[in-house]
C-alpha positions in Angstrom: 0.8 -27.2 -60.4 1.2 -24.5 -57.8 0.5 -20.5 -58.7 2.9 -18.2 -59.6 4.4 -17.0 -56.9 7.8 -15.3 -57.4 10.7 -15.0 -54.9 11.9 -11.6 -54.6 15.7 -12.9 -53.7 15.6 -15.1 -56.7 18.2 -14.5 -59.3 16.7 -14.1 -62.9 18.8 -14.8 -66.0 18.8 -12.0 -68.1 17.7 -13.6 -71.4 20.0 -11.5 -73.5 23.9 -12.2 -73.0 25.9 -9.9 -70.5 26.6 -10.3 -67.1 26.4 -6.1 -66.2 23.2 -4.4 -65.9 25.6 -2.0 -68.2 26.1 -5.1 -70.3 22.4 -6.3 -70.3 21.4 -2.0 -71.6 24.0 -2.4 -74.1 22.6 -5.1 -75.5 19.3 -4.1 -75.4 20.1 -0.9 -77.3 21.9 -2.8 -80.2 18.9 -4.8 -80.9 17.0 -2.1 -80.6 19.1 -0.4 -83.0 17.4 -1.0 -86.7 13.8 0.0 -85.6 12.2 3.3 -85.3 9.0 4.3 -83.6 5.9 4.0 -85.7 2.5 6.7 -85.6 1.0 4.0 -83.3 4.5 3.9 -81.0 5.3 0.2 -82.7 9.0 0.0 -83.4 9.8 -1.1 -87.1 12.9 -0.8 -89.7 12.6 2.8 -91.5 9.2 3.2 -89.8 7.4 0.7 -91.2 4.6 -1.6 -89.5 5.6 -5.3 -89.8 3.2 -7.6 -88.8 4.1 -10.9 -87.2 3.6 -13.4 -90.0 5.6 -16.2 -88.0 5.9 -18.2 -85.1 8.5 -20.0 -84.0 10.5 -19.7 -87.2 7.2 -21.8 -88.7 5.8 -21.1 -92.5 3.0 -18.0 -92.5 0.1 -19.2 -91.8 -3.4 -18.3 -92.2 -6.2 -19.0 -89.9 -9.5 -20.5 -90.3 -12.0 -19.8 -87.4 -13.9 -23.1 -86.0 -15.0 -21.7 -82.7 -16.6 -18.8 -81.0 -15.3 -19.9 -77.0 -16.3 -16.3 -75.2 -18.8 -13.7 -76.1 -18.5 -10.2 -74.9 -20.7 -11.0 -72.1 -18.6 -14.1 -71.2 -15.6 -12.0 -71.1 -17.5 -9.5 -69.0 -18.2 -12.4 -66.3 -15.2 -13.7 -66.9 -13.4 -10.3 -66.1 -15.9 -9.4 -63.2 -15.1 -12.7 -61.3 -11.1 -12.7 -61.6 -11.0 -9.0 -60.5 -13.5 -10.1 -57.3 -11.0 -13.3 -57.0 -7.7 -10.6 -57.0 -9.7 -8.6 -54.0 -10.3 -11.6 -52.1 -6.3 -13.2 -52.5 -4.8 -9.4 -51.7 -6.9 -8.7 -48.9 -7.9 -5.4 -50.6 -5.9 -3.6 -53.1 -3.5 -1.6 -50.8 -0.3 -1.7 -53.1 -1.4 -3.9 -55.5 -0.2 -2.8 -59.1 -1.4 -4.4 -62.4 0.8 -4.3 -65.4 -0.9 -5.7 -68.8 1.5 -7.4 -71.3 1.1 -5.7 -75.3 -0.9 -6.0 -76.3 -3.6 -7.3 -75.7 -2.9 -7.8 -71.8 -2.9 -4.1 -71.7 -6.5 -3.6 -72.7 -7.4 -6.6 -70.5 -5.7 -5.2 -67.2 -6.9 -1.4 -68.1 -11.3 -3.8 -68.1 -10.0 -5.5 -64.8 -8.6 -2.1 -63.3 -12.6 -0.7 -63.9 -14.0 -3.5 -62.4 -12.1 -2.7 -59.3 -12.7 0.8 -59.6 -16.3 -0.1 -59.5 -16.2 -2.5 -56.7 -13.4 -0.7 -54.2 -14.2 3.2 -54.9 -10.7 2.7 -55.8 -8.1 3.8 -59.0 -5.6 0.6 -58.9 -2.0 1.6 -60.3 -1.7 -0.1 -64.0 1.1 -0.1 -66.0 1.9 -1.8 -69.9 5.0 -4.1 -70.4 6.7 -5.0 -73.8 8.4 -8.8 -73.7 9.6 -8.7 -77.1 13.4 -8.2 -76.3 13.2 -10.9 -73.7 11.8 -13.9 -75.6 14.1 -16.8 -75.9 13.0 -17.7 -79.6 13.3 -13.7 -80.4 16.0 -15.2 -83.3 13.6 -17.6 -84.6 10.7 -14.7 -84.7 10.0 -12.5 -87.9 13.2 -10.6 -89.0 11.6 -7.3 -87.7 9.8 -7.9 -84.6 7.2 -5.2 -83.6 8.4 -3.9 -80.0 5.6 -1.8 -77.9 6.4 0.0 -75.7 6.8 -0.5 -71.5 5.8 2.1 -69.3 5.4 1.8 -65.3 3.0 4.3 -63.0 5.2 3.8 -60.1 8.5 2.5 -58.9 7.4 -1.6 -58.3 9.7 -2.3 -56.0 7.6 -3.7 -52.7 4.4 -3.8 -54.8 2.2 -6.6 -55.2 1.9 -7.2 -59.0 -1.0 -9.0 -60.9 0.4 -9.5 -64.5 -2.3 -9.9 -67.1 -2.2 -11.5 -70.4 -4.5 -12.7 -72.9 -3.7 -16.1 -73.5 -1.3 -18.7 -71.6 0.0 -21.6 -73.4 3.8 -22.8 -73.6 4.9 -20.4 -70.4 7.3 -18.8 -72.3 5.7 -15.0 -72.4 5.3 -15.1 -69.2 9.2 -16.3 -67.8 10.1 -13.4 -70.5 7.8 -10.6 -68.6 9.2 -12.0 -65.1 12.4 -11.0 -66.7 11.5 -7.8 -67.5 9.6 -6.9 -64.3 12.6 -7.7 -62.5 14.7 -5.2 -64.3 12.4 -2.7 -63.4 11.9 -3.2 -59.9 12.0 -6.1 -56.7 8.2 -6.4 -56.3 7.1 -8.4 -52.9 5.2 -11.0 -54.9 4.0 -11.5 -58.7 0.2 -13.2 -59.5 -0.4 -14.2 -62.9 -4.2 -13.1 -64.3 -5.3 -14.5 -68.1 -8.2 -14.9 -69.5 -7.7 -18.2 -71.4 -5.5 -20.8 -70.7 -5.3 -23.4 -73.4 -2.9 -25.7 -71.9 0.1 -27.6 -73.2 2.8 -25.8 -70.8 6.4 -26.2 -71.5 7.9 -24.3 -68.0 6.4 -25.0 -64.6 4.3 -21.7 -64.8 0.7 -21.9 -63.9 -1.9 -18.8 -63.5 -3.6 -17.4 -60.3 -6.4 -16.5 -61.7 -7.7 -17.7 -65.1 -11.3 -16.7 -67.2 -11.9 -19.8 -69.1 -9.5 -23.6 -69.0 -9.9 -24.5 -72.9 -8.7 -27.7 -73.7 -6.5 -27.5 -77.4 -4.6 -29.3 -79.7 -1.3 -27.6 -80.7 -2.5 -27.0 -84.1 -5.2 -24.6 -83.3 -4.8 -21.0 -82.0 -6.7 -18.7 -79.9 -7.4 -15.4 -80.2 -8.6 -12.9 -77.8 -10.1 -10.2 -79.6 -10.7 -6.4 -78.1 -12.4 -3.8 -79.2 -9.5 -1.0 -79.4 -8.0 -3.1 -81.8 -10.1 -5.6 -83.0 -13.7 -3.7 -83.0 -15.0 -6.9 -80.8 -15.0 -8.2 -77.5 -14.8 -12.1 -77.8 -12.7 -15.0 -77.8 -12.0 -17.6 -81.0 -10.6 -21.1 -81.6 -8.6 -20.9 -85.1 -7.4 -23.6 -87.0 -4.0 -23.2 -88.9 -4.0 -23.6 -92.6 -0.5 -23.2 -94.7 -0.7 -20.0 -97.0 
């Protein structure tokens, strides 16, 4: 499978109905209508934080930790290697912009930015991207999905975007992220970096930079934990159990 390189001239169909930009924005605003911003920046009905407890319309699941895949040291080593590869592939960091996918991809992007700063003595622009309203399974998720913030430090048109996420699975999150990016500008190229590739792709999408490839079954869940959210940096594999 070839790496993910996006032709800017490619027409990307927006997941929300509507053929015009105005219609797209109207549809997004309508979907946002029942949400309010919570203290931590999430959007939830009536200002309440609503956790995700469903996946693809399934029954609520509990997770039993099965094994640790990466320690904090392993994560640091993988991030440093990916940072080296980003520099080598792009022949430096000119016009490179890191974009972390909410939520844990944002913190991984910050980790990569810090390593790049150490290597090249330059601070790479870093943005945050929320893809909730671009998901093709939005109607199958919880009735009130949590929406996070999107922010870009600059216009991404003509830039070399490195999209960063914690785990790649079916590829549908990345497809949604591409739609969201194309609504923000016309990048020269989009590359993909993930900490864990667990397989089971449903779309022809492959990362350019991978921290660790992990064969999994569909009954397993890979959890990337970061200190800012979980209090620890590690990667574990869990098994689903019906609640």
